[in-house]
C-alpha positions as CSV (number, residue, x, y, z in Angstrom):
1,X,73.0,-30.0,-106.9
2,X,72.6,-33.1,-104.8
3,X,72.8,-31.1,-101.7
4,X,70.1,-28.7,-103.0
5,X,67.9,-31.6,-103.8
6,X,68.3,-33.1,-100.4
7,X,67.5,-29.7,-98.8
8,X,64.4,-29.3,-100.9
9,X,63.3,-32.8,-99.9
10,X,63.8,-32.2,-96.2
11,X,62.0,-28.9,-96.1
12,X,58.4,-30.5,-96.4
13,X,59.4,-33.0,-93.7
14,X,60.6,-30.3,-91.4
15,X,57.4,-28.4,-92.1
16,X,55.3,-31.4,-91.3
17,X,57.2,-32.0,-88.1
18,X,56.8,-28.3,-87.1
19,X,53.1,-28.4,-87.9
20,X,52.7,-31.6,-85.9
21,X,54.7,-30.3,-82.9
22,X,52.8,-27.0,-83.0
23,X,49.5,-28.8,-83.1
24,X,50.5,-30.9,-80.1
25,X,51.6,-27.9,-78.2
26,X,48.2,-26.2,-79.0
27,X,46.3,-29.2,-77.7
28,X,47.8,-29.2,-74.3
29,X,46.6,-25.7,-73.3
30,X,43.1,-26.6,-74.5
31,X,43.0,-29.5,-72.0
32,X,44.1,-27.2,-69.1
33,X,41.8,-24.4,-70.2
34,X,38.8,-26.7,-70.4
35,X,39.4,-27.8,-66.8
36,X,39.8,-24.2,-65.7
37,X,36.7,-23.2,-67.6
38,X,34.7,-26.0,-65.9
39,X,35.9,-24.8,-62.5
40,X,35.1,-21.2,-63.3
41,X,31.6,-22.2,-64.5
42,X,30.9,-24.1,-61.3
43,X,32.1,-21.2,-59.2
44,X,30.0,-18.8,-61.3
45,X,27.0,-21.1,-61.0
46,X,27.2,-21.2,-57.2
47,X,27.7,-17.5,-57.1
48,X,24.7,-17.0,-59.4
49,X,22.6,-19.3,-57.1
50,X,23.5,-17.3,-54.0
51,X,22.9,-14.1,-55.8
52,X,19.6,-15.4,-57.1
53,X,18.5,-16.3,-53.6
54,X,19.6,-12.9,-52.2
55,X,17.8,-11.1,-54.9
56,X,14.7,-13.2,-54.4
57,X,14.7,-12.6,-50.7
58,X,15.4,-8.9,-51.1
59,X,12.5,-8.7,-53.6
60,X,10.1,-10.3,-51.1
61,X,11.4,-8.2,-48.3
62,X,10.7,-5.1,-50.3
63,X,7.3,-6.1,-51.7
64,X,6.0,-8.1,-48.6
65,X,8.1,-7.0,-45.6
66,X,5.9,-8.2,-42.8
67,X,5.0,-11.6,-44.3
68,X,8.7,-12.2,-45.2
69,X,9.8,-11.3,-41.7
70,X,7.1,-13.5,-40.2
71,X,8.2,-16.5,-42.1
72,X,11.9,-15.8,-41.3
73,X,11.0,-15.3,-37.7
74,X,9.1,-18.6,-37.3
75,X,12.0,-20.6,-38.9
76,X,14.7,-18.9,-36.8
77,X,12.8,-19.0,-33.6
78,X,12.2,-22.7,-34.1
79,X,15.9,-23.3,-34.8
80,X,16.8,-21.3,-31.7
81,X,14.6,-23.5,-29.5
82,X,16.1,-26.6,-31.0
83,X,19.5,-25.3,-30.1
84,X,18.3,-24.4,-26.6
85,X,17.1,-27.9,-26.0
86,X,19.8,-30.0,-27.6
87,X,23.0,-28.0,-26.7
88,X,22.6,-28.2,-22.9
89,X,21.9,-31.9,-23.1
90,X,25.0,-32.4,-25.3
91,X,27.1,-30.3,-22.9
92,X,26.0,-32.3,-19.9
93,X,28.9,-34.6,-19.1
94,X,27.4,-36.4,-16.1
95,X,27.7,-40.2,-16.4
96,X,24.1,-40.8,-15.2
97,X,22.4,-38.2,-17.5
98,X,19.1,-39.3,-18.9
99,X,18.3,-39.5,-22.7
100,X,17.1,-36.3,-24.3
101,X,13.4,-35.8,-23.8
102,X,12.7,-33.4,-26.6
103,X,9.8,-31.0,-26.0
104,X,8.1,-30.7,-29.4
105,X,5.2,-28.5,-28.0
106,X,7.8,-26.1,-26.7
107,X,9.3,-25.7,-30.2
108,X,5.8,-25.3,-31.6
109,X,5.2,-22.4,-29.2
110,X,8.5,-20.8,-30.2
111,X,7.6,-21.1,-33.9
112,X,4.1,-19.6,-33.3
113,X,5.5,-16.8,-31.2
114,X,8.1,-15.9,-33.7
115,X,5.6,-15.9,-36.5
116,X,2.5,-14.3,-35.0
117,X,3.9,-11.9,-32.4
118,X,7.7,-11.2,-32.4
119,X,8.3,-10.6,-36.1
120,X,5.3,-8.3,-36.9
121,X,5.8,-6.2,-33.7
122,X,9.5,-6.0,-34.2
123,X,8.9,-4.8,-37.8
124,X,6.9,-1.9,-36.3
125,X,9.5,-1.3,-33.6
126,X,12.5,-1.0,-35.9
127,X,10.6,1.3,-38.3
128,X,9.3,3.4,-35.4
129,X,12.8,3.7,-34.0
130,X,14.1,4.8,-37.3
131,X,11.4,7.5,-37.5
132,X,12.0,8.6,-34.0
133,X,15.7,9.0,-34.6
134,X,15.1,11.3,-37.6
135,X,12.4,13.1,-35.7
136,X,14.8,13.9,-32.8
137,X,17.5,14.8,-35.2
138,X,20.2,12.4,-34.1
139,X,23.1,12.1,-36.5
140,X,26.5,10.3,-37.0
141,X,27.7,8.0,-34.3
142,X,24.9,9.2,-32.0
143,X,22.4,7.2,-34.0
144,X,23.4,3.6,-32.8
145,X,23.8,4.9,-29.2
146,X,20.4,6.6,-29.3
147,X,18.7,3.6,-30.8
148,X,20.3,1.1,-28.4
149,X,19.4,3.2,-25.4
150,X,15.8,3.6,-26.4
151,X,15.4,0.0,-27.3
152,X,17.1,-1.7,-24.4
153,X,16.4,0.7,-21.5
154,X,13.3,2.8,-22.4
155,X,10.6,0.6,-23.9
156,X,11.2,-2.3,-26.3
157,X,13.4,-4.5,-24.1
158,X,10.7,-4.5,-21.3
159,X,7.8,-4.9,-23.8
160,X,9.4,-7.8,-25.8
161,X,10.4,-9.8,-22.7
162,X,7.0,-9.3,-21.0
163,X,5.3,-10.3,-24.3
164,X,7.4,-13.4,-24.5
165,X,6.8,-14.6,-20.9
166,X,3.1,-13.8,-21.2
167,X,2.7,-15.5,-24.6
168,X,4.5,-18.7,-23.4
169,X,2.5,-18.8,-20.2
170,X,-0.8,-18.3,-22.1
171,X,0.1,-21.1,-24.7
172,X,0.9,-23.4,-21.8
173,X,-2.6,-22.7,-20.3
174,X,-1.4,-20.8,-17.2
175,X,-3.8,-18.5,-15.4
176,X,-3.5,-14.7,-15.7
177,X,-2.3,-14.5,-12.1
178,X,0.4,-17.1,-12.7
179,X,1.6,-15.3,-15.8
180,X,1.7,-11.9,-14.0
181,X,3.7,-13.5,-11.2
182,X,6.1,-15.1,-13.7
183,X,6.7,-11.8,-15.4
184,X,7.2,-10.0,-12.1
185,X,9.7,-12.5,-10.8
186,X,11.7,-13.0,-14.0
187,X,11.7,-9.6,-15.8
188,X,14.5,-7.9,-13.8
189,X,17.0,-10.8,-14.1
190,X,16.1,-11.3,-17.7
191,X,16.7,-7.6,-18.5
192,X,20.1,-7.6,-16.8
193,X,21.2,-10.6,-18.8
194,X,19.8,-8.9,-21.9
195,X,21.7,-5.7,-21.4
196,X,25.0,-7.6,-21.0
197,X,24.4,-9.5,-24.3
198,X,22.2,-7.3,-26.5
199,X,23.6,-3.8,-26.0
200,X,26.9,-4.5,-27.8
201,X,25.1,-6.5,-30.5
202,X,22.6,-3.7,-31.2
203,X,25.2,-1.0,-31.2
204,X,26.8,-2.8,-34.2
205,X,23.5,-3.7,-35.7
206,X,22.2,-0.1,-35.7
207,X,25.6,1.2,-36.9
208,X,26.2,-1.0,-39.9
209,X,23.0,-2.8,-40.9
210,X,20.1,-1.3,-43.0
211,X,16.8,-1.0,-41.2
212,X,15.1,-3.7,-43.3
213,X,17.8,-6.3,-42.2
214,X,18.1,-5.4,-38.6
215,X,15.4,-7.8,-37.5
216,X,17.2,-10.6,-39.4
217,X,20.4,-9.9,-37.4
218,X,18.4,-10.1,-34.2
219,X,16.8,-13.4,-35.2
220,X,20.1,-15.0,-36.1
221,X,21.8,-13.7,-33.0
222,X,18.8,-15.0,-30.9
223,X,19.9,-18.5,-31.7
224,X,22.9,-17.9,-29.5
225,X,20.8,-15.9,-27.0
226,X,18.3,-18.7,-26.5
227,X,21.2,-21.2,-26.0
228,X,22.7,-18.9,-23.3
229,X,19.3,-18.5,-21.6
230,X,18.9,-22.3,-21.4
231,X,22.1,-22.3,-19.3
232,X,21.2,-19.3,-17.2
233,X,17.5,-20.2,-16.7
234,X,16.9,-24.0,-16.8
235,X,13.6,-25.3,-18.0
236,X,10.7,-25.5,-15.5
237,X,10.8,-29.3,-15.4
238,X,14.4,-29.2,-14.2
239,X,13.6,-26.5,-11.6
240,X,10.6,-28.5,-10.4
241,X,12.6,-31.7,-10.2
242,X,15.4,-29.9,-8.3
243,X,12.8,-28.4,-5.9
244,X,11.2,-31.8,-5.3
245,X,14.7,-33.3,-4.7
246,X,15.5,-30.6,-2.2
247,X,12.2,-30.9,-0.4
248,X,12.5,-34.7,-0.2
249,X,16.1,-34.4,1.2
250,X,15.0,-31.8,3.8
251,X,12.0,-34.0,4.8
252,X,14.2,-37.0,5.2
253,X,16.8,-35.2,7.3
254,X,14.0,-33.8,9.5
255,X,12.5,-37.3,10.0
256,X,15.9,-38.7,10.8
257,X,16.6,-36.1,13.4
258,X,13.3,-36.8,15.1
């Protein structure tokens, strides 16, 4: 009887201990789950923000394609010119290099060109090229090859480069004769550099990217392109300074020989 009474007395205590231990065990997962939930919420929030921006941009690209591309063009052309001016100066390891003299009017010209000329005309170009491809009846893997050939070798490469050189010269106040000479002297070398860089880029662009985003690919890649051009074709100030140095050195040598 005594054993039965002790057992009956211990049963509630055991139940309480079990209940307490279970409650403690249940609390621990809640702490971990709350941390995991917060992490998931942050990740979902960032994903929703990115998705919201993409949807917002896509909506404007569909409803106002030209204006959206013009605004995108001015931003990326400005960024490209910043890169083209800053990167060569940073890469210059000469001990006596001068401080960076940033050319703000040049960036302004790049922004204006990207906004007012390059973006709207490129919008027309990409849509015309899409129409021409369907008109000719090109299909399959022939589409990117046909588009890249037409763009780079037939018409758009020549037009866009001449347009750029002409617009930059006009915004700098150059005469029509000087602009024409600049285009004539620079276009062939510029086209050869463009073919080496842009043909592979555009083959991939025309193969995998929808038409509405092909200009964006060009604008983003142009940041790298303008940086390369700044190495291949130094600014006019540098060329002029180099010419003056060469002329001075030649004159000094001639005077010394006399």
